[in-house]
C-alpha positions, 0 to 999 in steps of 0.5 A: 106735521112739521115735526117730520121734516127734521126727523126725516133729515136726521134719519137720512144722515144717520146711516153709518158707523166708520168704527169697528164697534157698536155705537149708540145715540139717543134721538130727542125732539127738544127735551123729549126722547123719541127713540134710539139709534144703533149702528156698527161697521167700518167705512162703506160696510156698515149697518144701522137700526133706528127705532122711533117709538115716542114721537108726538101722537106717534106720527113718525114712529117706526123703524129705519134700517140701512146698509152700505156695502163696498166691493172693490170700487163699487159701493151699494146702498140699501135703505128701508123705512117702515112706519107711517111711510113704507119706502125701499131705496137701493143704488150702486156707485162705481168709481164715483158715478151712480150706475143704478137706482131703484125706488119702491114704491115707484110713485116715490121716484123723483127726477133724481131717481135716475142714475144718469141724472146724478152728478159724479162725486156724491156720497151715500148717507153712510159716508156722510154721517161717517164724516160727521160722527167720526170727525174731530172738528167741523166737516169739509163740504160734501154732497149727499145722494139718497136716491131721490135728491142731492144735497150740499152740506157745508160748514158755515161757521165754527167756534171753539170754546174751552175744547168744545167746537161748535159747527154751524152747517148748511144743508141745501137740496140742490137737485131733486125733490125737497123734503116733506111733501107738499112743502118740499123744503130745500134748506135747513140748519144743522149744528154739530158739537165736538167735545175733546175731539169727539162727536157729541151732538148733531141738531137738525132744525126746521119749522120751529122744531129741533131734533137732536142726535146725542152720542151715548 
Protein backbone atom coordinates (compact mmCIF):
# COMPACT_ATOMS: atom_id res chain seq x y z
CA UNK A 1 0.00 0.00 0.00
CA UNK A 2 1.33 3.43 -0.92
CA UNK A 3 0.41 4.77 2.51
CA UNK A 4 3.24 2.73 4.02
CA UNK A 5 6.00 4.75 2.37
CA UNK A 6 5.55 8.09 4.16
CA UNK A 7 4.70 6.19 7.35
CA UNK A 8 7.99 4.29 7.11
CA UNK A 9 10.05 7.43 6.54
CA UNK A 10 8.32 9.36 9.29
CA UNK A 11 8.87 6.62 11.86
CA UNK A 12 12.47 6.15 10.80
CA UNK A 13 13.10 9.77 11.65
CA UNK A 14 11.11 9.84 14.89
CA UNK A 15 13.55 8.22 17.29
CA UNK A 16 15.02 10.80 19.63
CA UNK A 17 14.39 13.47 22.22
CA UNK A 18 17.24 15.88 22.77
CA UNK A 19 15.53 17.54 25.70
CA UNK A 20 15.41 16.17 29.24
CA UNK A 21 11.64 15.93 29.30
CA UNK A 22 8.87 13.85 27.77
CA UNK A 23 7.47 15.16 24.50
CA UNK A 24 4.45 13.98 22.54
CA UNK A 25 3.30 14.16 18.93
CA UNK A 26 0.13 13.33 17.05
CA UNK A 27 0.60 11.30 13.88
CA UNK A 28 -1.91 12.04 11.13
CA UNK A 29 -2.56 10.88 7.59
CA UNK A 30 -4.17 13.91 6.00
CA UNK A 31 -6.86 14.91 8.50
CA UNK A 32 -7.04 11.47 10.13
CA UNK A 33 -5.14 10.80 13.34
CA UNK A 34 -3.50 7.41 12.96
CA UNK A 35 -1.49 7.24 16.17
CA UNK A 36 0.70 8.90 18.75
CA UNK A 37 4.37 9.18 19.52
CA UNK A 38 6.12 9.78 22.83
CA UNK A 39 9.81 10.06 23.57
CA UNK A 40 12.19 11.19 26.26
CA UNK A 41 15.92 11.49 26.78
CA UNK A 42 18.91 13.69 26.12
CA UNK A 43 21.32 13.77 23.18
CA UNK A 44 22.26 10.28 22.07
CA UNK A 45 20.66 8.75 25.19
CA UNK A 46 17.00 8.57 24.27
CA UNK A 47 14.00 6.27 23.94
CA UNK A 48 10.83 6.32 21.89
CA UNK A 49 7.51 4.55 21.60
CA UNK A 50 5.32 5.12 18.56
CA UNK A 51 1.89 3.53 18.41
CA UNK A 52 -0.11 3.34 15.18
CA UNK A 53 -3.65 2.12 15.83
CA UNK A 54 -5.87 3.79 13.22
CA UNK A 55 -4.18 3.44 9.83
CA UNK A 56 -6.44 2.75 6.81
CA UNK A 57 -7.60 -0.89 6.95
CA UNK A 58 -5.03 -1.39 9.71
CA UNK A 59 -2.28 -2.02 7.14
CA UNK A 60 0.41 -0.16 9.11
CA UNK A 61 -0.87 -0.62 12.65
CA UNK A 62 1.75 -1.62 15.19
CA UNK A 63 4.49 -0.23 17.37
CA UNK A 64 7.99 1.10 16.84
CA UNK A 65 10.41 1.26 19.74
CA UNK A 66 13.91 2.69 19.54
CA UNK A 67 16.73 3.56 21.88
CA UNK A 68 20.05 5.31 21.40
CA UNK A 69 22.78 5.08 24.03
CA UNK A 70 26.11 6.89 24.17
CA UNK A 71 29.18 5.72 26.06
CA UNK A 72 32.30 7.78 25.49
CA UNK A 73 32.72 8.18 21.73
CA UNK A 74 30.57 5.11 20.98
CA UNK A 75 26.87 5.39 20.14
CA UNK A 76 24.66 2.32 20.06
CA UNK A 77 21.32 2.19 18.29
CA UNK A 78 18.49 -0.35 18.58
CA UNK A 79 15.14 -0.28 16.80
CA UNK A 80 12.24 -2.75 16.84
CA UNK A 81 9.17 -2.84 14.59
CA UNK A 82 6.16 -4.92 15.61
CA UNK A 83 3.01 -5.22 13.52
CA UNK A 84 2.54 -6.38 9.96
CA UNK A 85 6.35 -6.35 9.78
CA UNK A 86 8.71 -7.61 12.48
CA UNK A 87 12.28 -6.32 12.29
CA UNK A 88 15.09 -5.68 14.76
CA UNK A 89 18.10 -3.52 13.91
CA UNK A 90 21.12 -2.74 16.05
CA UNK A 91 24.38 -1.02 15.24
CA UNK A 92 27.26 0.79 16.90
CA UNK A 93 29.30 3.79 15.79
CA UNK A 94 32.65 4.74 17.27
CA UNK A 95 34.45 7.96 16.44
CA UNK A 96 32.14 8.61 13.50
CA UNK A 97 32.59 5.14 11.95
CA UNK A 98 30.00 2.35 12.07
CA UNK A 99 31.66 -0.75 13.55
CA UNK A 100 28.91 -3.40 13.87
CA UNK A 101 25.48 -3.94 12.30
CA UNK A 102 22.84 -6.58 13.04
CA UNK A 103 19.55 -6.95 11.16
CA UNK A 104 16.95 -9.60 12.00
CA UNK A 105 15.48 -11.34 10.11
CA UNK A 106 18.61 -11.75 8.01
CA UNK A 107 16.54 -11.61 4.81
CA UNK A 108 15.99 -7.90 5.55
CA UNK A 109 19.71 -7.12 5.30
CA UNK A 110 20.94 -5.00 2.39
CA UNK A 111 24.36 -4.21 0.99
CA UNK A 112 24.49 -1.39 3.56
CA UNK A 113 23.89 -3.77 6.50
CA UNK A 114 27.64 -4.34 6.56
CA UNK A 115 29.67 -1.95 8.70
CA UNK A 116 32.51 -1.55 6.20
CA UNK A 117 30.03 -0.34 3.53
CA UNK A 118 28.78 2.61 5.61
CA UNK A 119 30.55 5.93 4.97
CA UNK A 120 31.92 7.86 7.92
CA UNK A 121 29.96 10.78 9.29
CA UNK A 122 26.44 9.36 9.22
CA UNK A 123 23.98 9.97 12.05
CA UNK A 124 21.59 7.63 13.80
CA UNK A 125 17.84 8.22 13.43
CA UNK A 126 17.73 9.68 16.97
CA UNK A 127 20.37 12.27 16.12
CA UNK A 128 18.63 13.25 12.89
CA UNK A 129 15.26 13.81 14.51
CA UNK A 130 16.94 15.70 17.33
CA UNK A 131 18.23 18.17 14.74
CA UNK A 132 14.71 18.65 13.41
CA UNK A 133 12.62 18.64 16.58
CA UNK A 134 14.94 20.72 18.71
CA UNK A 135 16.04 23.24 16.14
CA UNK A 136 14.73 26.77 15.76
CA UNK A 137 14.92 26.95 11.97
CA UNK A 138 15.65 24.84 8.88
CA UNK A 139 18.20 22.04 9.44
CA UNK A 140 21.71 21.87 8.03
CA UNK A 141 22.54 18.98 5.64
CA UNK A 142 22.96 15.60 7.31
CA UNK A 143 23.27 11.91 6.42
CA UNK A 144 21.01 9.30 8.03
CA UNK A 145 21.94 5.63 8.47
CA UNK A 146 19.23 3.25 9.69
CA UNK A 147 20.97 -0.11 9.29
CA UNK A 148 19.76 -0.74 5.73
CA UNK A 149 20.44 2.46 3.79
CA UNK A 150 22.08 5.89 3.84
CA UNK A 151 19.93 8.93 3.03
CA UNK A 152 20.97 12.53 2.48
CA UNK A 153 18.68 15.14 4.04
CA UNK A 154 19.00 18.80 3.08
CA UNK A 155 16.96 22.00 3.14
CA UNK A 156 16.12 23.12 -0.40
CA UNK A 157 14.05 26.24 0.35
CA UNK A 158 13.09 28.40 3.32
CA UNK A 159 10.32 30.97 3.82
CA UNK A 160 9.71 33.19 6.84
CA UNK A 161 6.24 34.72 7.24
CA UNK A 162 5.29 36.45 10.45
CA UNK A 163 7.50 34.34 12.68
CA UNK A 164 6.59 31.04 11.02
CA UNK A 165 9.52 29.45 9.19
CA UNK A 166 8.68 26.82 6.57
CA UNK A 167 11.44 24.54 5.31
CA UNK A 168 11.27 22.41 2.17
CA UNK A 169 13.53 19.42 2.74
CA UNK A 170 14.87 16.81 0.33
CA UNK A 171 15.25 13.18 1.41
CA UNK A 172 17.30 11.01 -0.97
CA UNK A 173 18.50 7.44 -0.44
CA UNK A 174 22.03 7.52 -1.83
CA UNK A 175 23.26 4.08 -0.73
CA UNK A 176 21.39 0.86 -0.08
CA UNK A 177 17.83 -0.23 -0.67
CA UNK A 178 14.99 2.21 -1.27
CA UNK A 179 11.76 2.20 0.74
CA UNK A 180 8.66 0.05 0.20
CA UNK A 181 9.59 -3.12 -1.67
CA UNK A 182 9.17 -3.83 -4.55
CA UNK A 183 8.95 -0.13 -5.49
CA UNK A 184 12.19 0.86 -3.69
CA UNK A 185 11.46 4.58 -3.62
CA UNK A 186 14.66 6.57 -3.17
CA UNK A 187 13.42 10.13 -2.88
CA UNK A 188 10.55 12.00 -1.31
CA UNK A 189 9.59 15.45 -0.10
CA UNK A 190 9.47 16.68 3.48
CA UNK A 191 8.39 20.00 4.92
CA UNK A 192 9.11 21.26 8.43
CA UNK A 193 7.51 24.22 10.17
CA UNK A 194 8.85 26.26 13.08
CA UNK A 195 6.61 28.72 14.91
CA UNK A 196 8.16 31.27 17.21
CA UNK A 197 11.47 29.41 17.04
CA UNK A 198 9.98 26.03 18.04
CA UNK A 199 9.33 22.90 16.00
CA UNK A 200 5.62 22.58 15.15
CA UNK A 201 5.22 20.15 12.27
CA UNK A 202 6.95 17.73 9.93
CA UNK A 203 5.12 16.49 6.83
CA UNK A 204 6.42 13.57 4.77
CA UNK A 205 4.87 13.25 1.30
CA UNK A 206 4.97 10.32 -1.12
CA UNK A 207 2.63 8.60 -3.53
CA UNK A 208 -0.07 11.21 -3.04
CA UNK A 209 -0.20 10.75 0.72
CA UNK A 210 0.91 13.15 3.48
CA UNK A 211 1.92 11.93 6.92
CA UNK A 212 2.16 14.68 9.54
CA UNK A 213 4.02 14.73 12.84
CA UNK A 214 2.40 17.45 14.95
CA UNK A 215 3.89 18.76 18.17
CA UNK A 216 1.45 18.79 21.09
